[in-house]
SELOFI-752321 format. One record per residue (C-alpha): x negated, y negated, z; residue in three letters. Coordinates in Angstrom, 1 decimal. Layout:
residues N
<<X Y Z> 'ALA'>
...
This chain:
residues 223
<<-7.2 13.0 -21.6> 'MET'>
<<-9.4 10.7 -23.7> 'SER'>
<<-10.7 7.6 -22.0> 'GLU'>
<<-10.4 4.4 -23.9> 'PHE'>
<<-13.2 1.8 -23.7> 'PRO'>
<<-12.8 -1.3 -21.8> 'LYS'>
<<-10.6 -3.8 -23.6> 'SER'>
<<-12.4 -6.5 -25.7> 'PRO'>
<<-12.8 -9.8 -23.9> 'LYS'>
<<-12.4 -13.0 -25.8> 'PRO'>
<<-15.4 -15.2 -26.3> 'THR'>
<<-15.5 -18.6 -27.9> 'PRO'>
<<-16.3 -17.0 -31.2> 'LYS'>
<<-14.0 -14.0 -30.9> 'SER'>
<<-10.5 -13.5 -32.2> 'LEU'>
<<-8.1 -10.9 -30.8> 'LEU'>
<<-5.5 -9.3 -33.0> 'LEU'>
<<-2.5 -7.3 -31.8> 'LEU'>
<<-0.2 -5.4 -34.2> 'TYR'>
<<3.3 -4.8 -32.8> 'ILE'>
<<5.0 -1.9 -34.5> 'THR'>
<<8.5 -1.6 -35.9> 'ASP'>
<<9.0 1.6 -37.9> 'ARG'>
<<12.6 0.7 -38.7> 'LYS'>
<<11.3 -1.8 -41.2> 'GLN'>
<<10.1 1.0 -43.4> 'SER'>
<<12.4 2.8 -45.9> 'PRO'>
<<13.5 6.5 -45.7> 'GLY'>
<<14.5 8.9 -43.0> 'ASP'>
<<13.0 9.1 -39.6> 'GLU'>
<<10.2 11.4 -40.7> 'GLY'>
<<9.2 9.1 -43.5> 'ALA'>
<<9.3 6.0 -41.3> 'ARG'>
<<7.0 7.6 -38.7> 'GLN'>
<<4.6 8.7 -41.4> 'ARG'>
<<4.6 5.2 -42.9> 'SER'>
<<4.0 3.7 -39.5> 'LEU'>
<<1.1 6.0 -38.7> 'LEU'>
<<-0.5 5.1 -42.0> 'ALA'>
<<-0.2 1.4 -41.3> 'LYS'>
<<-1.6 1.9 -37.8> 'ILE'>
<<-4.6 3.8 -39.2> 'ALA'>
<<-5.1 1.0 -41.7> 'GLU'>
<<-5.0 -1.5 -38.9> 'ALA'>
<<-7.6 0.5 -36.9> 'ALA'>
<<-9.9 0.7 -39.8> 'ARG'>
<<-9.7 -3.0 -40.4> 'CYS'>
<<-10.6 -4.0 -36.9> 'GLY'>
<<-7.3 -4.9 -35.3> 'VAL'>
<<-8.0 -4.8 -31.5> 'ASP'>
<<-4.6 -3.6 -30.1> 'PHE'>
<<-1.7 -1.6 -31.3> 'ILE'>
<<1.5 -2.2 -29.3> 'GLN'>
<<3.8 0.8 -29.9> 'LEU'>
<<7.2 -0.9 -29.6> 'ARG'>
<<9.6 1.8 -30.7> 'GLU'>
<<12.2 1.2 -27.9> 'LYS'>
<<14.9 3.4 -29.4> 'ASP'>
<<12.9 6.6 -29.4> 'LEU'>
<<13.7 9.3 -26.8> 'PRO'>
<<10.9 9.8 -24.3> 'THR'>
<<9.6 13.0 -25.8> 'ARG'>
<<9.5 11.6 -29.3> 'GLU'>
<<7.8 8.4 -28.1> 'LEU'>
<<5.2 10.4 -26.3> 'GLU'>
<<4.5 12.6 -29.4> 'THR'>
<<4.2 9.5 -31.6> 'LEU'>
<<1.9 7.9 -29.0> 'GLY'>
<<-0.4 11.0 -29.1> 'HIS'>
<<-0.5 10.8 -32.9> 'ALA'>
<<-1.4 7.1 -32.8> 'VAL'>
<<-4.1 7.6 -30.2> 'ARG'>
<<-5.7 10.4 -32.1> 'LEU'>
<<-5.7 8.3 -35.2> 'GLY'>
<<-7.4 5.3 -33.6> 'THR'>
<<-9.7 6.4 -30.8> 'GLU'>
<<-12.6 7.5 -33.0> 'ASN'>
<<-13.1 4.1 -34.4> 'ARG'>
<<-16.0 1.9 -33.2> 'GLU'>
<<-15.0 -0.3 -31.6> 'PRO'>
<<-11.8 1.7 -30.8> 'ALA'>
<<-8.4 0.1 -31.2> 'THR'>
<<-6.6 0.1 -27.8> 'ALA'>
<<-3.1 1.6 -27.8> 'LEU'>
<<-0.4 -0.1 -25.6> 'LEU'>
<<3.0 1.4 -25.0> 'ILE'>
<<5.9 -1.0 -24.7> 'ASN'>
<<7.2 -1.0 -21.1> 'SER'>
<<6.8 2.8 -20.4> 'ARG'>
<<3.9 3.5 -18.0> 'SER'>
<<4.9 7.2 -17.8> 'ASP'>
<<4.6 7.6 -21.6> 'VAL'>
<<1.4 5.6 -21.7> 'ALA'>
<<-0.2 7.8 -19.1> 'ILE'>
<<1.1 11.0 -20.7> 'ALA'>
<<-0.3 10.2 -24.1> 'CYS'>
<<-3.6 8.7 -23.0> 'GLY'>
<<-2.9 5.1 -24.0> 'ALA'>
<<-5.1 2.2 -22.8> 'ALA'>
<<-2.2 0.5 -21.1> 'GLY'>
<<1.2 -1.1 -21.5> 'VAL'>
<<3.0 -4.2 -22.7> 'HIS'>
<<5.5 -5.6 -20.3> 'LEU'>
<<8.5 -7.4 -21.7> 'PRO'>
<<10.2 -10.3 -19.9> 'THR'>
<<11.8 -9.2 -16.6> 'ASN'>
<<10.0 -5.9 -16.6> 'ASP'>
<<7.8 -4.6 -13.7> 'LEU'>
<<5.0 -6.8 -12.5> 'SER'>
<<1.4 -5.9 -13.5> 'PRO'>
<<0.5 -5.1 -9.9> 'SER'>
<<3.3 -2.5 -9.7> 'VAL'>
<<2.1 -1.0 -13.0> 'VAL'>
<<-1.4 -0.7 -11.6> 'ARG'>
<<0.0 1.1 -8.5> 'GLU'>
<<1.8 3.5 -10.8> 'ILE'>
<<-1.4 4.3 -12.7> 'TRP'>
<<-3.4 4.7 -9.5> 'ALA'>
<<-0.8 7.1 -8.0> 'LYS'>
<<-0.9 9.1 -11.2> 'ALA'>
<<-4.7 9.6 -10.7> 'GLY'>
<<-5.5 7.9 -14.0> 'HIS'>
<<-9.2 7.5 -14.4> 'PRO'>
<<-9.2 4.0 -15.9> 'ILE'>
<<-7.7 0.6 -15.1> 'ARG'>
<<-4.7 0.0 -17.4> 'PRO'>
<<-4.8 -2.8 -19.9> 'LEU'>
<<-1.7 -5.0 -19.4> 'ILE'>
<<-0.1 -7.6 -21.6> 'THR'>
<<3.0 -9.6 -20.7> 'VAL'>
<<5.6 -11.4 -22.8> 'SER'>
<<5.8 -15.1 -21.8> 'CYS'>
<<8.1 -17.8 -23.1> 'HIS'>
<<6.8 -20.8 -21.1> 'SER'>
<<3.6 -22.1 -19.6> 'ALA'>
<<5.0 -21.3 -16.1> 'ALA'>
<<5.4 -17.6 -17.1> 'GLU'>
<<1.9 -17.5 -18.4> 'VAL'>
<<0.7 -18.9 -15.1> 'ALA'>
<<2.6 -16.2 -13.3> 'GLN'>
<<1.2 -13.5 -15.5> 'ALA'>
<<-2.3 -14.7 -14.6> 'ALA'>
<<-1.5 -14.7 -10.9> 'VAL'>
<<-0.1 -11.2 -11.1> 'GLU'>
<<-3.3 -9.9 -12.8> 'GLY'>
<<-2.2 -9.4 -16.4> 'ALA'>
<<-5.0 -9.1 -19.0> 'ASP'>
<<-3.3 -11.1 -21.7> 'PHE'>
<<-0.2 -13.1 -22.3> 'ALA'>
<<1.8 -12.9 -25.5> 'LEU'>
<<3.4 -16.3 -25.9> 'PHE'>
<<6.5 -16.4 -28.0> 'ALA'>
<<8.1 -17.6 -30.1> 'PRO'>
<<5.6 -20.2 -31.3> 'VAL'>
<<7.5 -20.8 -34.6> 'PHE'>
<<10.3 -18.3 -34.7> 'GLU'>
<<11.2 -14.7 -33.7> 'LYS'>
<<13.4 -12.8 -36.0> 'LYS'>
<<14.7 -10.3 -33.5> 'ASP'>
<<15.2 -12.9 -30.7> 'ALA'>
<<17.1 -15.9 -32.2> 'PRO'>
<<18.3 -16.9 -28.7> 'HIS'>
<<14.7 -18.1 -28.0> 'PHE'>
<<14.1 -21.4 -29.8> 'GLY'>
<<10.6 -22.1 -31.3> 'PRO'>
<<8.3 -23.3 -28.5> 'ALA'>
<<6.0 -25.1 -30.9> 'GLY'>
<<2.3 -25.8 -30.8> 'LEU'>
<<2.5 -28.3 -27.9> 'ASP'>
<<4.0 -25.7 -25.6> 'LYS'>
<<1.4 -23.1 -26.8> 'LEU'>
<<-1.3 -25.6 -26.0> 'ARG'>
<<0.1 -26.1 -22.6> 'GLU'>
<<0.3 -22.3 -22.0> 'ALA'>
<<-3.3 -21.8 -23.1> 'CYS'>
<<-4.6 -24.0 -20.3> 'ARG'>
<<-4.1 -21.2 -17.8> 'HIS'>
<<-6.8 -18.7 -16.8> 'LYS'>
<<-5.6 -15.9 -19.0> 'ILE'>
<<-6.1 -15.3 -22.7> 'PRO'>
<<-3.0 -16.1 -24.7> 'VAL'>
<<-2.0 -14.5 -28.0> 'LEU'>
<<0.3 -16.5 -30.2> 'ALA'>
<<3.4 -14.6 -31.4> 'LEU'>
<<6.5 -15.4 -33.4> 'GLY'>
<<6.5 -16.6 -37.0> 'GLY'>
<<2.7 -16.6 -37.2> 'VAL'>
<<1.5 -16.5 -40.8> 'THR'>
<<-1.9 -16.9 -42.6> 'LEU'>
<<-0.8 -20.5 -43.2> 'ALA'>
<<-0.2 -21.5 -39.6> 'ASN'>
<<-2.5 -19.1 -37.7> 'ALA'>
<<-5.4 -21.6 -37.5> 'GLN'>
<<-3.1 -24.2 -35.9> 'ALA'>
<<-2.4 -21.6 -33.1> 'CYS'>
<<-6.1 -21.1 -32.6> 'LEU'>
<<-6.8 -24.8 -32.6> 'ASP'>
<<-4.1 -25.0 -29.8> 'ALA'>
<<-6.2 -22.7 -27.7> 'GLY'>
<<-4.8 -19.2 -28.5> 'ALA'>
<<-7.3 -16.4 -28.0> 'ALA'>
<<-5.7 -14.5 -30.9> 'GLY'>
<<-2.6 -13.5 -32.9> 'ILE'>
<<0.1 -11.0 -32.2> 'ALA'>
<<2.5 -10.1 -34.9> 'ALA'>
<<4.8 -7.5 -36.5> 'ILE'>
<<5.4 -8.6 -40.1> 'ARG'>
<<2.0 -10.3 -40.6> 'LEU'>
<<0.4 -6.9 -40.4> 'PHE'>
<<3.2 -4.6 -41.4> 'GLN'>
<<4.2 -6.3 -44.6> 'GLU'>
<<0.8 -7.2 -45.9> 'ASN'>
<<-2.6 -5.7 -46.8> 'ASP'>
<<-4.2 -5.5 -43.3> 'VAL'>
<<-7.7 -5.8 -44.6> 'ALA'>
<<-6.9 -9.1 -46.3> 'GLU'>
<<-5.1 -10.4 -43.3> 'VAL'>
<<-7.9 -9.6 -40.9> 'VAL'>
<<-10.5 -11.0 -43.3> 'ARG'>
<<-8.7 -14.3 -43.6> 'ARG'>
<<-7.9 -14.6 -40.0> 'LEU'>
<<-11.4 -13.8 -38.9> 'LYS'>
<<-13.0 -16.0 -41.5> 'SER'>
């Protein structure tokens, strides 16, 4: 099992980028979608995206694990390596050698996930990100030992219309807690700077990376 490096820590001059995958946005059959997704992930890794969150929730366990292995092998030889996170599934993350997991709302707590990894005899501390929709949830994620909070939706979230936009003021409030916060939900090149000005340590997105030239997106965000 390959060991991922320690996750990058934000500094005043750093910007963390997290690409959340959705292969169903690509055309073609399942094979074509997965090939397209792997190509986009490889592109993201080449361009310096810090984290890949494999969020293919509809895949059966075996297929998700196989895809996770393919992603890890395509990203781990970069310097610095892009860290792979599996959505929710600690078992799959451990099996495919991922760096950690992303925990959706109402999932297990970070402390329980760390216990699972320890009992599995995993050699490294898992990287854990948590979905948050309020400053209170960000505060709780910090207390429970999460590494990052994904605060959403700042502007909008296409696949979760029941969550209204939180806005920049709520993002600013969330960023006051002692945990790095990544802005998610309707973030574009036009409004990303406003998120960073509000205190976000970085940007998490699906469409921003998946529907655009990643090199250009990363260049403009980090400039």
